[in-house]
MMTF fields as JSON, N, C-alpha, C and O atoms, coordinates in Angstrom:
{
  "mmtfVersion": "1.0.0",
  "mmtfProducer": "UNKNOWN",
  "numBonds": 451,
  "numAtoms": 452,
  "numGroups": 113,
  "numChains": 1,
  "numModels": 1,
  "chainsPerModel": [1],
  "groupsPerChain": [113],
  "chainIdList": ["A"],
  "bondAtomList": [4, 2, 8, 6, 12, 10, 16, 14, 20, 18, 24, 22, 28, 26, 32, 30, 36, 34, 40, 38, 44, 42, 48, 46, 52, 50, 56, 54, 60, 58, 64, 62, 68, 66, 72, 70, 76, 74, 80, 78, 84, 82, 88, 86, 92, 90, 96, 94, 100, 98, 104, 102, 108, 106, 112, 110, 116, 114, 120, 118, 124, 122, 128, 126, 132, 130, 136, 134, 140, 138, 144, 142, 148, 146, 152, 150, 156, 154, 160, 158, 164, 162, 168, 166, 172, 170, 176, 174, 180, 178, 184, 182, 188, 186, 192, 190, 196, 194, 200, 198, 204, 202, 208, 206, 212, 210, 216, 214, 220, 218, 224, 222, 228, 226, 232, 230, 236, 234, 240, 238, 244, 242, 248, 246, 252, 250, 256, 254, 260, 258, 264, 262, 268, 266, 272, 270, 276, 274, 280, 278, 284, 282, 288, 286, 292, 290, 296, 294, 300, 298, 304, 302, 308, 306, 312, 310, 316, 314, 320, 318, 324, 322, 328, 326, 332, 330, 336, 334, 340, 338, 344, 342, 348, 346, 352, 350, 356, 354, 360, 358, 364, 362, 368, 366, 372, 370, 376, 374, 380, 378, 384, 382, 388, 386, 392, 390, 396, 394, 400, 398, 404, 402, 408, 406, 412, 410, 416, 414, 420, 418, 424, 422, 428, 426, 432, 430, 436, 434, 440, 438, 444, 442, 448, 446],
  "bondOrderList": [1, 1, 1, 1, 1, 1, 1, 1, 1, 1, 1, 1, 1, 1, 1, 1, 1, 1, 1, 1, 1, 1, 1, 1, 1, 1, 1, 1, 1, 1, 1, 1, 1, 1, 1, 1, 1, 1, 1, 1, 1, 1, 1, 1, 1, 1, 1, 1, 1, 1, 1, 1, 1, 1, 1, 1, 1, 1, 1, 1, 1, 1, 1, 1, 1, 1, 1, 1, 1, 1, 1, 1, 1, 1, 1, 1, 1, 1, 1, 1, 1, 1, 1, 1, 1, 1, 1, 1, 1, 1, 1, 1, 1, 1, 1, 1, 1, 1, 1, 1, 1, 1, 1, 1, 1, 1, 1, 1, 1, 1, 1, 1],
  "groupList": [{"groupName": "MET", "atomNameList": ["N", "CA", "C", "O"], "elementList": ["N", "C", "C", "O"], "formalChargeList": [0, 0, 0, 0], "bondAtomList": [1, 0, 2, 1, 3, 2], "bondOrderList": [1, 1, 2], "singleLetterCode": "M", "chemCompType": "L-PEPTIDE LINKING"}, {"groupName": "ASN", "atomNameList": ["N", "CA", "C", "O"], "elementList": ["N", "C", "C", "O"], "formalChargeList": [0, 0, 0, 0], "bondAtomList": [1, 0, 2, 1, 3, 2], "bondOrderList": [1, 1, 2], "singleLetterCode": "N", "chemCompType": "L-PEPTIDE LINKING"}, {"groupName": "GLY", "atomNameList": ["N", "CA", "C", "O"], "elementList": ["N", "C", "C", "O"], "formalChargeList": [0, 0, 0, 0], "bondAtomList": [1, 0, 2, 1, 3, 2], "bondOrderList": [1, 1, 2], "singleLetterCode": "G", "chemCompType": "PEPTIDE LINKING"}, {"groupName": "ASP", "atomNameList": ["N", "CA", "C", "O"], "elementList": ["N", "C", "C", "O"], "formalChargeList": [0, 0, 0, 0], "bondAtomList": [1, 0, 2, 1, 3, 2], "bondOrderList": [1, 1, 2], "singleLetterCode": "D", "chemCompType": "L-PEPTIDE LINKING"}, {"groupName": "PRO", "atomNameList": ["N", "CA", "C", "O"], "elementList": ["N", "C", "C", "O"], "formalChargeList": [0, 0, 0, 0], "bondAtomList": [1, 0, 2, 1, 3, 2], "bondOrderList": [1, 1, 2], "singleLetterCode": "P", "chemCompType": "L-PEPTIDE LINKING"}, {"groupName": "HIS", "atomNameList": ["N", "CA", "C", "O"], "elementList": ["N", "C", "C", "O"], "formalChargeList": [0, 0, 0, 0], "bondAtomList": [1, 0, 2, 1, 3, 2], "bondOrderList": [1, 1, 2], "singleLetterCode": "H", "chemCompType": "L-PEPTIDE LINKING"}, {"groupName": "GLU", "atomNameList": ["N", "CA", "C", "O"], "elementList": ["N", "C", "C", "O"], "formalChargeList": [0, 0, 0, 0], "bondAtomList": [1, 0, 2, 1, 3, 2], "bondOrderList": [1, 1, 2], "singleLetterCode": "E", "chemCompType": "L-PEPTIDE LINKING"}, {"groupName": "ILE", "atomNameList": ["N", "CA", "C", "O"], "elementList": ["N", "C", "C", "O"], "formalChargeList": [0, 0, 0, 0], "bondAtomList": [1, 0, 2, 1, 3, 2], "bondOrderList": [1, 1, 2], "singleLetterCode": "I", "chemCompType": "L-PEPTIDE LINKING"}, {"groupName": "VAL", "atomNameList": ["N", "CA", "C", "O"], "elementList": ["N", "C", "C", "O"], "formalChargeList": [0, 0, 0, 0], "bondAtomList": [1, 0, 2, 1, 3, 2], "bondOrderList": [1, 1, 2], "singleLetterCode": "V", "chemCompType": "L-PEPTIDE LINKING"}, {"groupName": "ARG", "atomNameList": ["N", "CA", "C", "O"], "elementList": ["N", "C", "C", "O"], "formalChargeList": [0, 0, 0, 0], "bondAtomList": [1, 0, 2, 1, 3, 2], "bondOrderList": [1, 1, 2], "singleLetterCode": "R", "chemCompType": "L-PEPTIDE LINKING"}, {"groupName": "LEU", "atomNameList": ["N", "CA", "C", "O"], "elementList": ["N", "C", "C", "O"], "formalChargeList": [0, 0, 0, 0], "bondAtomList": [1, 0, 2, 1, 3, 2], "bondOrderList": [1, 1, 2], "singleLetterCode": "L", "chemCompType": "L-PEPTIDE LINKING"}, {"groupName": "ALA", "atomNameList": ["N", "CA", "C", "O"], "elementList": ["N", "C", "C", "O"], "formalChargeList": [0, 0, 0, 0], "bondAtomList": [1, 0, 2, 1, 3, 2], "bondOrderList": [1, 1, 2], "singleLetterCode": "A", "chemCompType": "L-PEPTIDE LINKING"}, {"groupName": "GLN", "atomNameList": ["N", "CA", "C", "O"], "elementList": ["N", "C", "C", "O"], "formalChargeList": [0, 0, 0, 0], "bondAtomList": [1, 0, 2, 1, 3, 2], "bondOrderList": [1, 1, 2], "singleLetterCode": "Q", "chemCompType": "L-PEPTIDE LINKING"}, {"groupName": "CYS", "atomNameList": ["N", "CA", "C", "O"], "elementList": ["N", "C", "C", "O"], "formalChargeList": [0, 0, 0, 0], "bondAtomList": [1, 0, 2, 1, 3, 2], "bondOrderList": [1, 1, 2], "singleLetterCode": "C", "chemCompType": "L-PEPTIDE LINKING"}, {"groupName": "LYS", "atomNameList": ["N", "CA", "C", "O"], "elementList": ["N", "C", "C", "O"], "formalChargeList": [0, 0, 0, 0], "bondAtomList": [1, 0, 2, 1, 3, 2], "bondOrderList": [1, 1, 2], "singleLetterCode": "K", "chemCompType": "L-PEPTIDE LINKING"}, {"groupName": "PHE", "atomNameList": ["N", "CA", "C", "O"], "elementList": ["N", "C", "C", "O"], "formalChargeList": [0, 0, 0, 0], "bondAtomList": [1, 0, 2, 1, 3, 2], "bondOrderList": [1, 1, 2], "singleLetterCode": "F", "chemCompType": "L-PEPTIDE LINKING"}, {"groupName": "SER", "atomNameList": ["N", "CA", "C", "O"], "elementList": ["N", "C", "C", "O"], "formalChargeList": [0, 0, 0, 0], "bondAtomList": [1, 0, 2, 1, 3, 2], "bondOrderList": [1, 1, 2], "singleLetterCode": "S", "chemCompType": "L-PEPTIDE LINKING"}, {"groupName": "THR", "atomNameList": ["N", "CA", "C", "O"], "elementList": ["N", "C", "C", "O"], "formalChargeList": [0, 0, 0, 0], "bondAtomList": [1, 0, 2, 1, 3, 2], "bondOrderList": [1, 1, 2], "singleLetterCode": "T", "chemCompType": "L-PEPTIDE LINKING"}],
  "groupTypeList": [0, 1, 1, 2, 3, 4, 5, 3, 6, 7, 8, 9, 10, 6, 11, 12, 7, 6, 3, 10, 11, 11, 9, 7, 6, 1, 13, 9, 14, 15, 7, 10, 11, 2, 9, 8, 11, 8, 11, 2, 2, 11, 7, 10, 10, 11, 11, 0, 10, 15, 2, 11, 7, 9, 15, 3, 4, 11, 8, 0, 11, 2, 11, 8, 11, 8, 11, 10, 2, 2, 7, 8, 8, 11, 2, 16, 1, 2, 16, 17, 11, 14, 6, 11, 11, 1, 12, 10, 11, 11, 11, 6, 11, 3, 9, 11, 11, 10, 7, 2, 6, 7, 3, 10, 9, 10, 8, 2, 9, 6, 17, 10, 5],
  "groupIdList": [1, 2, 3, 4, 5, 6, 7, 8, 9, 10, 11, 12, 13, 14, 15, 16, 17, 18, 19, 20, 21, 22, 23, 24, 25, 26, 27, 28, 29, 30, 31, 32, 33, 34, 35, 36, 37, 38, 39, 40, 41, 42, 43, 44, 45, 46, 47, 48, 49, 50, 51, 52, 53, 54, 55, 56, 57, 58, 59, 60, 61, 62, 63, 64, 65, 66, 67, 68, 69, 70, 71, 72, 73, 74, 75, 76, 77, 78, 79, 80, 81, 82, 83, 84, 85, 86, 87, 88, 89, 90, 91, 92, 93, 94, 95, 96, 97, 98, 99, 100, 101, 102, 103, 104, 105, 106, 107, 108, 109, 110, 111, 112, 113],
  "secStructList": [7, 7, 1, 1, 7, 2, 2, 2, 2, 2, 2, 2, 2, 2, 2, 2, 2, 2, 2, 2, 2, 2, 2, 2, 2, 2, 2, 2, 2, 2, 2, 2, 2, 2, 2, 2, 2, 2, 2, 2, 2, 2, 2, 2, 2, 2, 2, 2, 2, 6, 6, 1, 1, 7, 7, 7, 2, 2, 2, 2, 2, 2, 2, 2, 2, 2, 2, 2, 2, 2, 2, 2, 2, 2, 2, 2, 2, 2, 2, 2, 2, 2, 2, 2, 2, 2, 2, 2, 2, 2, 2, 2, 2, 2, 2, 2, 2, 2, 2, 2, 2, 1, 7, 7, 7, 7, 7, 7, 7, 7, 7, 7, 7],
  "xCoordList": [-1.071, -2.126, -1.76, -0.935, -2.361, -2.081, -3.009, -4.18, -2.478, -3.303, -4.022, -4.812, -3.772, -4.414, -5.841, -6.52, -6.268, -7.628, -7.786, -7.064, -8.709, -8.864, -9.349, -9.087, -10.047, -10.535, -9.368, -9.389, -8.342, -7.169, -6.427, -5.954, -6.339, -5.654, -6.444, -5.856, -7.764, -8.605, -8.425, -8.341, -8.367, -8.157, -6.804, -6.699, -5.764, -4.429, -4.438, -3.845, -5.108, -5.177, -5.959, -5.595, -7.011, -7.778, -6.95, -7.05, -6.127, -5.225, -4.191, -3.861, -3.687, -2.716, -3.371, -2.75, -4.611, -5.336, -5.522, -5.356, -5.865, -6.02, -4.702, -4.678, -3.601, -2.284, -1.895, -1.365, -2.156, -1.821, -2.672, -2.178, -3.941, -4.805, -4.317, -4.351, -3.863, -3.322, -2.032, -1.8, -1.194, 0.05, -0.243, 0.421, -1.222, -1.584, -2.106, -1.772, -2.922, -3.449, -2.328, -2.34, -1.358, -0.218, 0.592, 1.052, 0.765, 1.492, 0.759, 1.392, -0.552, -1.327, -1.124, -1.037, -1.05, -0.811, 0.568, 0.714, 1.584, 2.932, 3.033, 3.763, 2.301, 2.286, 1.695, 2.224, 0.606, -0.001, 0.969, 1.1, 1.642, 2.609, 3.754, 4.223, 4.199, 5.241, 4.8, 5.563, 3.574, 3.05, 2.911, 3.169, 2.501, 2.395, 3.782, 3.94, 4.787, 6.148, 6.662, 7.295, 6.394, 6.812, 6.141, 6.795, 4.854, 4.125, 4.628, 4.796, 4.87, 5.368, 6.736, 6.981, 7.624, 8.945, 8.876, 9.59, 8.023, 7.88, 7.283, 7.71, 6.306, 5.699, 6.718, 6.771, 7.52, 8.542, 9.582, 10.004, 9.992, 10.945, 10.343, 11.012, 9.079, 8.42, 8.261, 8.4, 7.971, 7.837, 9.154, 9.169, 10.254, 11.568, 11.886, 12.46, 11.518, 11.795, 11.052, 11.614, 9.815, 9.007, 9.095, 8.412, 9.915, 10.15, 9.13, 9.124, 8.265, 7.275, 7.952, 7.494, 9.031, 9.851, 11.292, 11.702, 12.051, 13.436, 14.251, 14.049, 15.176, 16.035, 16.984, 17.661, 17.02, 17.94, 18.451, 17.656, 19.765, 20.294, 19.916, 19.688, 19.849, 19.488, 18.031, 17.719, 17.162, 15.751, 15.602, 14.828, 16.35, 16.289, 16.775, 16.153, 17.884, 18.403, 17.397, 17.199, 16.772, 15.753, 14.549, 14.007, 14.126, 12.977, 13.282, 12.435, 14.487, 14.886, 14.953, 14.506, 15.51, 15.607, 14.224, 14.0, 13.311, 11.948, 11.264, 10.603, 11.417, 10.795, 11.368, 10.62, 12.7, 13.32, 12.963, 12.717, 12.934, 12.525, 11.09, 10.771, 10.229, 8.839, 8.712, 7.89, 9.534, 9.524, 9.941, 9.324, 10.987, 11.483, 10.44, 10.171, 9.859, 8.86, 7.647, 7.174, 7.15, 5.971, 6.285, 5.47, 7.45, 7.8, 8.02, 7.524, 8.755, 9.033, 7.767, 7.563, 6.933, 5.689, 4.701, 3.864, 4.79, 3.948, 4.279, 3.383, 5.574, 5.961, 5.645, 5.264, 5.797, 5.445, 3.941, 3.52, 3.141, 1.689, 1.302, 0.391, 1.993, 1.697, 2.038, 1.272, 3.193, 3.565, 2.546, 2.132, 2.145, 1.164, -0.182, -0.871, -0.566, -1.826, -1.783, -2.775, -0.633, -0.485, -0.564, -1.209, 0.096, 0.031, -1.391, -1.851, -2.076, -3.463, -4.36, -5.19, -4.196, -5.005, -4.734, -5.661, -3.468, -3.124, -3.719, -4.24, -3.647, -4.208, -5.721, -6.29, -6.378, -7.833, -8.215, -9.229, -7.42, -7.691, -7.502, -8.302, -6.449, -6.228, -7.373, -7.845, -7.813, -8.923, -10.19, -10.906, -10.467, -11.656, -11.581, -12.588, -10.387, -10.226, -10.463, -11.099, -9.952, -10.162, -11.627, -12.141, -12.288, -13.714, -14.496, -15.473, -14.066, -14.721, -14.543, -15.379, -13.457, -13.203, -14.043, -14.249, -14.524, -15.279, -16.666, -17.301, -17.117, -18.45, -19.457, -19.76, -19.965, -20.925, -22.326, -22.649, -23.147, -24.532, -25.458, -25.143, -26.581, -27.548, -28.343, -28.847, -28.449, -29.184, -30.509, -30.54, -31.604, -32.925, -33.119, -32.533, -33.953, -34.241, -35.609, -36.578, -35.667, -36.946, -37.349, -36.518, -38.618, -39.104, -39.644, -40.201, -39.49, -39.882, -41.212, -41.595, -41.903, -43.174, -44.316, -45.465],
  "yCoordList": [14.14, 13.591, 13.72, 14.554, 12.912, 12.836, 13.782, 13.922, 14.44, 15.337, 14.582, 15.183, 13.277, 12.451, 12.117, 12.882, 10.964, 10.496, 10.164, 9.31, 10.816, 10.526, 9.106, 8.559, 8.503, 7.128, 6.156, 5.279, 6.318, 5.44, 5.64, 4.684, 6.877, 7.172, 6.614, 6.13, 6.683, 6.123, 4.608, 4.04, 3.963, 2.513, 2.175, 1.224, 2.942, 2.72, 2.917, 2.127, 3.967, 4.234, 3.139, 2.761, 2.633, 1.557, 0.287, -0.423, -0.006, -1.162, -0.946, -1.867, 0.283, 0.611, 0.488, -0.01, 0.936, 0.86, -0.601, -0.944, -1.459, -2.885, -3.5, -4.298, -3.134, -3.656, -3.191, -3.97, -1.94, -1.416, -2.065, -2.357, -2.29, -2.964, -4.385, -4.854, -5.074, -6.428, -6.386, -7.258, -5.383, -5.255, -5.002, -5.567, -4.167, -3.879, -5.147, -5.417, -5.919, -7.157, -8.151, -8.815, -8.262, -9.144, -8.679, -9.494, -7.378, -6.839, -7.177, -7.514, -7.091, -7.427, -8.884, -9.203, -9.763, -11.18, -11.376, -12.132, -10.701, -10.832, -10.19, -10.679, -9.098, -8.482, -9.453, -9.603, -10.108, -11.097, -12.248, -12.685, -12.734, -13.821, -13.37, -14.143, -12.133, -11.61, -11.525, -11.849, -11.092, -11.012, -12.396, -12.577, -13.37, -14.748, -15.267, -15.942, -14.956, -15.392, -14.759, -15.433, -13.471, -12.794, -13.451, -13.736, -13.688, -14.305, -15.72, -16.105, -16.492, -17.846, -17.877, -18.681, -17.003, -16.934, -16.502, -17.038, -15.538, -15.059, -16.137, -16.299, -16.865, -17.938, -19.032, -19.56, -19.371, -20.395, -19.95, -20.74, -18.688, -18.166, -18.16, -18.519, -17.752, -17.733, -19.141, -19.352, -20.106, -21.49, -22.015, -22.75, -21.643, -22.056, -21.342, -21.936, -20.08, -19.296, -19.853, -19.922, -20.241, -20.74, -22.249, -22.801, -22.925, -24.343, -25.258, -26.45, -24.755, -25.607, -26.56, -27.683, -26.1, -26.969, -26.864, -25.864, -27.913, -27.966, -26.921, -26.708, -26.275, -25.262, -25.921, -26.897, -25.373, -25.833, -24.582, -23.82, -24.369, -23.163, -23.051, -21.947, -24.166, -24.115, -23.675, -22.889, -24.177, -23.789, -22.316, -21.585, -21.892, -20.49, -19.585, -18.562, -19.958, -19.155, -19.126, -18.086, -20.251, -20.29, -19.433, -18.754, -19.459, -18.646, -17.16, -16.379, -16.775, -15.368, -14.973, -13.89, -15.851, -15.563, -15.431, -14.546, -16.303, -16.238, -14.942, -14.287, -14.573, -13.349, -12.114, -11.23, -12.059, -10.909, -10.871, -9.8, -12.037, -12.087, -11.632, -10.956, -11.999, -11.55, -10.046, -9.416, -9.478, -8.015, -7.347, -6.373, -7.872, -7.297, -7.429, -6.466, -8.609, -8.842, -7.938, -7.312, -7.872, -7.034, -5.558, -4.823, -5.129, -3.72, -3.298, -2.255, -4.092, -3.704, -3.755, -2.899, -4.74, -4.808, -3.741, -3.303, -3.319, -2.216, -0.927, -0.191, -0.649, 0.578, 0.477, 1.471, -0.701, -0.892, -0.692, -0.094, -1.192, -1.021, 0.452, 0.909, 1.197, 2.634, 3.37, 4.223, 3.045, 3.673, 3.342, 4.221, 2.084, 1.667, 2.345, 2.698, 2.53, 3.207, 4.667, 5.197, 5.314, 6.696, 6.765, 7.658, 5.819, 5.774, 5.474, 6.019, 4.611, 4.27, 5.499, 5.748, 6.257, 7.469, 8.471, 9.106, 8.615, 9.548, 9.079, 9.892, 7.784, 7.256, 7.414, 7.74, 7.184, 7.366, 8.826, 9.126, 9.734, 11.162, 11.556, 12.315, 11.045, 11.325, 10.779, 11.44, 9.563, 8.96, 9.795, 10.036, 10.236, 11.055, 12.371, 12.845, 12.958, 14.212, 13.988, 14.807, 12.881, 12.597, 12.31, 12.733, 11.605, 11.337, 12.647, 12.807, 13.58, 14.884, 15.697, 16.545, 15.45, 16.179, 15.66, 16.374, 14.435, 13.839, 14.464, 14.687, 14.738, 15.302, 14.159, 13.535, 13.898, 12.82, 13.32, 14.482, 12.441, 12.822, 11.865, 10.686, 12.366, 11.583, 10.716, 11.2, 9.459, 8.52, 8.24, 7.942, 8.34, 8.103, 6.662, 5.761, 6.446, 5.088, 4.672, 5.428, 3.458, 2.9, 1.887, 1.135, 1.871, 0.855, -0.316, -0.125, -1.491, -2.688, -3.249, -4.343, -2.558, -3.092, -2.237, -2.546],
  "zCoordList": [-5.471, -6.288, -7.76, -8.132, -8.571, -9.985, -10.745, -10.393, -11.803, -12.609, -13.717, -14.446, -13.869, -14.886, -14.494, -13.809, -14.943, -14.682, -13.202, -12.686, -12.514, -11.083, -10.819, -9.748, -11.768, -11.571, -11.423, -10.56, -12.279, -12.196, -10.878, -10.262, -10.467, -9.197, -8.012, -7.045, -8.086, -7.014, -6.952, -5.863, -8.089, -8.12, -7.511, -6.737, -7.848, -7.294, -5.787, -5.052, -5.322, -3.886, -3.159, -2.045, -3.763, -3.121, -2.998, -1.997, -4.011, -3.926, -2.819, -2.072, -2.726, -1.672, -0.296, 0.643, -0.171, 1.097, 1.505, 2.676, 0.549, 0.851, 1.301, 2.238, 0.638, 1.021, 2.421, 3.213, 2.718, 4.045, 5.128, 6.217, 4.836, 5.815, 6.076, 7.213, 5.026, 5.198, 6.012, 6.849, 5.773, 6.532, 8.005, 8.873, 8.292, 9.68, 10.36, 11.514, 9.648, 10.221, 10.505, 11.542, 9.597, 9.839, 11.04, 11.84, 11.165, 12.323, 13.619, 14.619, 13.606, 14.806, 15.208, 16.394, 14.21, 14.509, 15.128, 16.089, 14.584, 15.136, 16.521, 17.383, 16.73, 18.058, 19.073, 20.174, 18.705, 19.588, 19.866, 21.009, 18.833, 19.019, 19.932, 20.767, 19.777, 20.649, 22.091, 23.0, 22.302, 23.671, 24.298, 25.488, 23.49, 23.979, 24.349, 25.366, 23.529, 23.821, 25.11, 25.923, 25.301, 26.534, 27.73, 28.734, 27.629, 28.744, 29.01, 30.167, 27.963, 28.138, 28.796, 29.695, 28.348, 28.963, 30.415, 31.262, 30.703, 32.082, 32.985, 34.128, 32.477, 33.268, 33.555, 34.666, 32.565, 32.759, 33.783, 34.627, 33.707, 34.695, 36.098, 37.067, 36.202, 37.507, 38.063, 39.268, 37.194, 37.646, 38.197, 39.184, 37.565, 38.091, 39.391, 40.304, 39.48, 40.679, 41.894, 42.987, 41.711, 42.823, 43.005, 43.868, 42.22, 42.409, 41.79, 42.095, 40.934, 40.281, 39.296, 39.086, 38.705, 37.859, 38.322, 38.911, 38.045, 38.482, 37.72, 36.525, 38.433, 37.824, 36.833, 37.154, 35.629, 34.592, 33.869, 33.32, 33.866, 33.22, 31.738, 31.242, 31.039, 29.62, 29.441, 28.546, 30.282, 30.21, 30.583, 29.966, 31.595, 31.997, 30.865, 30.577, 30.224, 29.114, 27.964, 27.336, 27.694, 26.644, 26.976, 26.104, 28.228, 28.644, 28.522, 28.087, 28.905, 28.785, 27.31, 26.932, 26.481, 25.052, 24.413, 23.588, 24.793, 24.251, 24.693, 23.888, 25.953, 26.459, 25.757, 25.339, 25.63, 24.962, 23.48, 22.925, 22.842, 21.442, 21.253, 20.275, 22.181, 22.106, 22.241, 21.576, 23.109, 23.267, 21.967, 21.535, 21.348, 20.093, 18.985, 18.266, 18.848, 17.791, 17.986, 17.037, 19.206, 19.473, 19.257, 18.699, 19.692, 19.549, 18.112, 17.687, 17.364, 15.98, 15.127, 14.265, 15.361, 14.6, 15.045, 14.256, 16.298, 16.758, 16.039, 15.625, 15.889, 15.186, 13.699, 13.082, 13.12, 11.713, 11.507, 10.517, 12.44, 12.341, 12.451, 11.759, 13.319, 13.436, 12.15, 11.701, 11.547, 10.28, 9.197, 8.441, 9.123, 8.114, 8.352, 7.395, 9.617, 9.924, 9.478, 8.979, 9.66, 9.19, 7.668, 7.118, 6.981, 5.525, 5.057, 4.054, 5.786, 5.452, 5.565, 4.691, 6.629, 6.805, 5.687, 5.185, 5.293, 4.212, 2.887, 2.123, 2.609, 1.363, 1.334, 0.292, 2.469, 2.52, 2.338, 1.708, 2.879, 2.692, 1.233, 0.687, 0.598, -0.823, -1.67, -2.595, -1.343, -2.087, -1.921, -2.892, -0.694, -0.45, -1.218, -1.744, -1.282, -2.022, -3.517, -4.18, -4.037, -5.456, -5.762, -6.797, -4.879, -5.076, -5.047, -5.778, -4.205, -4.138, -5.411, -5.724, -6.156, -7.401, -8.565, -9.546, -8.463, -9.565, -9.607, -8.576, -10.82, -11.008, -10.957, -11.974, -9.768, -9.578, -9.875, -9.629, -10.402, -10.678, -9.961, -9.795, -9.544, -8.809, -9.77, -10.783, -9.455, -10.295, -9.593, -8.399, -10.347, -9.781, -9.402, -10.003, -8.391, -7.94, -8.446, -8.371, -8.96, -9.357, -8.314, -7.806, -8.0, -7.062, -7.863, -8.944, -7.358, -8.071, -7.591, -8.006, -6.756, -6.283, -6.696, -6.378]
}
């Protein structure tokens, strides 16, 4: 944590938290796309295996490549999302600690009726 103005550090941490949340959301989208690719490749392979579509080595190679690529995309983005979630939790804890250090005062409420 910074020994300077806690308000500036809180603003910096909030910007970092927003960036990490956006990174996690992007990872979730890529994980979903990877899972769709794995499912699509597997369905295509199963269709060739059971004779629903004619066997073609090029199509089979493409289906395997799509399935393996989906596994890689989903896996790498899954680990990136976990790292970002850990960083997000640490940033939120730092922000909470800084907010706790600020001398907050209670402001009275006025009713308008």
